[in-house]
C-alpha positions in Angstrom: 38.8 17.3 59.8 36.3 18.1 62.3 35.2 21.9 62.6 33.5 22.1 65.8 34.7 21.5 69.3 32.2 18.5 69.7 33.4 16.9 66.4 36.8 16.8 67.6 36.0 15.3 70.9 33.8 12.9 69.1 36.5 11.8 66.8 39.2 11.5 69.6 36.6 9.3 71.7 36.0 7.4 68.3 40.0 6.5 68.2 40.0 5.4 71.8 37.1 3.0 71.3 38.4 1.8 68.3 41.5 0.9 70.1 39.8 -0.7 73.0 37.6 -2.8 70.8 40.5 -4.0 68.8 42.4 -5.0 71.8 39.1 -6.9 73.0 38.8 -8.7 69.8 42.7 -9.5 69.6 42.4 -11.3 73.1 39.3 -13.1 72.2 40.6 -14.4 68.8 44.0 -15.5 70.4 42.0 -17.3 73.1 40.0 -19.0 70.7 43.3 -19.9 68.3 45.1 -21.2 71.6 42.0 -23.5 72.6 41.7 -24.9 69.1 45.6 -25.7 69.0 45.5 -27.1 72.6 42.3 -29.1 71.8 43.8 -30.6 68.7 46.7 -32.1 70.5 44.3 -33.1 73.1 45.6 -31.6 76.1 44.2 -31.9 79.5 44.5 -28.0 79.8 41.5 -27.9 77.0 38.7 -27.7 79.6 40.5 -24.8 81.3 41.1 -23.1 78.0 37.4 -23.4 77.1 36.3 -21.6 80.1 39.0 -18.9 79.3 37.2 -18.6 75.9 34.0 -18.2 77.2 35.2 -15.6 79.7 36.6 -13.7 77.0 33.8 -13.9 74.7 31.3 -12.9 77.3 33.4 -9.8 78.1 33.5 -8.8 74.5 29.9 -9.3 74.2 29.3 -7.4 77.6 30.9 -4.2 76.4 29.3 -4.3 73.0 32.6 -5.3 70.9 30.4 -7.8 69.4 26.6 -8.6 69.4 25.4 -11.3 71.7 24.3 -13.5 68.8 27.7 -13.3 67.6 29.0 -14.3 71.1 26.4 -17.1 71.1 27.5 -18.1 67.8 31.2 -18.4 68.6 30.6 -20.0 71.9 28.6 -22.7 70.2 31.3 -23.4 67.5 34.1 -23.7 70.1 31.7 -25.8 72.5 31.0 -28.0 69.1 34.8 -28.3 68.6 35.4 -29.3 72.2 32.8 -32.0 72.2 34.3 -33.4 68.9 37.7 -33.5 70.7 36.1 -35.2 73.6 34.8 -38.4 71.9 
């Protein structure tokens, strides 16, 4: 339990940021899963899904939910999966 007023505020902010970060991560993970599922079926929408996945990954990196190198790694792996499907 926080004792000081500033510690109480910090604890509240921490919970707010935790909720926001989890929402961002969930949206990113769901976009990646949706893309991989559509790519495995070789939908024509896979290219649109790829840009959507990039958008979510970049947004997460922009607001520091994930680090920039992590974002680059995730984008690279998604692009690699897309290239594999294209062949």
